[in-house]
C-alpha positions, -999 to +999 in steps of 0.1 A: +000+000+000+029+024+008+042+020-028+008+026-042+004+058-022+038+070-034+028+069-070-007+082-063+008+113-046+026+120-078-006+116-098-023+141-075+006+165-080+001+162-118-037+166-115-033+201-099-018+213-132-053+214-146-065+239-120-087+265-136-086+249-171-107+217-170-140+226-153-167+213-154-145+182-157-124+172-127-087+176-123-072+142-129-036+129-130-022+095-141+012+078-137+023+046-154+049+025-135+069-005-148+073-036-126+108-024-115+093+008-101+103+030-130+079+057-140+074+053-178+045+076-184+027+106-169-002+128-178-030+150-166-062+165-180-050+197-194-081+214-207-118+208-209-127+190-241-092+177-246-076+143-239-080+129-204-051+121-180-050+084-189-048+092-226-019+117-221-001+092-198-004+063-223+008+086-252+039+096-232+052+060-229+080+056-254+076+019-259+039+008-259+050-028-253+059-019-218+023-013-209+014-050-208+034-054-176+027-020-159+004-004-134-015+029-141-023+051-111-053+074-117-066+099-091-102+094-103-122+064-116-116+061-154-146+072-174-167+045-191-188+066-215-184+085-247-184+122-241-161+147-257-135+119-257-138+081-258-139+061-226-106+059-207-115+025-192-116+011-228-083+027-236-067+010-206-082-023-217-071-019-253-036-009-241-034-043-222-025-026-189-030-054-163-033-033-131-051-001-123-049+018-089-077+043-084-078+072-059-115+081-057-147+069-073-165+092-098-198+106-084-210+115-119-241+093-127-226+086-161-195+070-146-201+060-110-188+025-106-191+017-143-155+024-152-142+001-125-167-026-134-157-024-171-121-029-162-127-058-139-150-075-164-121-074-188-098-091-163-079-060-152-069-060-115-083-028-099-073-014-065-095+013-052-095+039-024-057+048-024-055+083-010-092+086-017-098+115+007-070+135-009-085+128-043-120+139-033-107+171-017-087+179-048-120+181-067-143+194-040-163+214-065-168+185-089-176+161-061-201+185-045-218+193-078-224+157-088-233+144-054-257+172-044-268+182-080-260+219-074-230+241-079-202+242-054-207+276-038-180+299-025-187+333-009-163+362-012-161+396+002-136+423+014-143+443+046-128+471+066-112+464+100-144+476+116-167+454+095-180+476+067-181+467+030-182+502+016-183+539+025-212+563+020-207+578-014-225+601-039-232+596-076-203+585-097-181+579-067-163+545-069-165+519-042-140+521-014-106+504-021-104+477+005-082+450-012-045+454-017-031+452-053-020+416-045-054+408-030-072+420-062-049+399-084-056+368-062-094+375-065-090+374-103-071+341-100-099+328-077-125+338-103-107+318-130-115+286-110-152+290-112-179+284-139-201+313-127-199+344-106-230+358-089-240+394-078-272+412-071-286+440-092-275+465-065-239+457-071-242+461-109-260+495-105-235+508-079-203+496-094-208+486-130-184+457-126-170+434-153-164+405-130-137+391-153-101+379-149-082+407-165-056+408-137-048+371-140-053+359-175-074+328-168-108+321-182-136+344-169-167+329-152-201+335-166-219+363-148-251+356-129-273+386-119-302+384-094-325+411-106-361+406-093-370+442-101-355+441-136-333+471-129-302+461-149-309+476-183-290+499-206-253+499-211-239+482-180-206+466-190-216+432-176-244+429-201-218+424-228-206+392-211-238+371-218-250+370-181-276+347-167-303+371-154-326+356-127-356+378-121-379+352-105-369+325-081-381+306-051-350+310-030-313+300-030-320+263-036-341+271-067-313+294-080-287+267-076-308+240-093-313+263-123-277+272-126-267+235-124-291+228-152-271+254-173-239+235-167-226+258-139-210+234-114-191+260-094-203+294-083-184+323-067-208+347-049-195+383-049-227+402-041-235+427-015-244+419+021-280+410+014-271+385-013-242+370+007-263+367+039-291+350+020-267+323+010-253+320+045-288+317+060-298+291+035-268+269+045-262+262+008-226+273+007-193+254+009-165+278+015-159+316+019-130+339+013-130+370+036-104+397+032-100+421+061-082+454+055-065+473+083-084+505+072-111+517+095-142+534+079-158+545+112-188+568+107-183+568+069-189+530+067-220+515+051-233+480+044-223+458+073-204+427+064-224+394+066-220+371+095-209+336+090-215+323+125-194+296+141-175+277+114-140+262+111-115+288+099-081+287+082-063+320+076-030+334+066-018+370+059-014+385+025+005+418+024-011+442+049-045+424+047-056+390+060-074+365+038-094+339+057-109+307+044-139+293+061-151+257+054-187+246+055-180+213+038-160+182+048-146+182+013-130+216+015-097+228+030-078+259+021-050+237+007-073+217-015-090+247-031-064+274-033-030+256-036 
């Protein structure tokens, strides 16, 4: 088992290379090892719609004849269905690989257990559950989406030292600068890891945000606007980004089901205090990122920061600010989401 864990850790390391590029697919890594312990092939899922980790690992082997005596380590159960690519379980069988070590099972209804069953029916030895917890945490968003049939939800806000989100301001006055330059760049990196980003109509009207990733360079999440009063009209910049506009809903659960049906499996909530608190009160959130600035707004402050309540907290300092990660899910740790 120790040997299997050693190579699975390498597969997990490879899988992280897909962070921000493969959603709504999971991050997956694969390592192929010869009988003498030599690693002869490695791969990971690089981009959504492209070859899976197993395919890239098999292609990297210089002599395909070596596969017939080797073991492939895969962080997630090999797929068994035709999607954007052929089944990886079939590739393993056709490549005559006799032994497969799997980290975690795939919760996707199209795969769950079928990939392992296909391999075993073909006579392949399959070992499961090696570093399973680490494999599940690596893909907390994917696991949550497919087990709960809703997007993985992360809340994000920045607040002053005395708990305000903004200052009182007049027309055309920009919002208060709370985040540090590094903090703003990290927020854009964070956005690139999500399928969707949600705000309320009040945020759009007050700030005219783009909600993109211009400070990071990763893919931008699709905007989602809660607009019951249909106030977001005209030339707001976000309207040029094909937003999902929700003007009628029956609560947070209904919103999440609808977004999941649109293929949004992970959602970053950057709304104002009312929107954020509504998610907190519903209990339908999985993690939160709170940046606290040393600046004090005092009597100029407005919009009290939402209250998370008693939840586990992991935090570390960034520049002059402190960024804290709160977990509301057993799948989530700061290391698993943000490393």
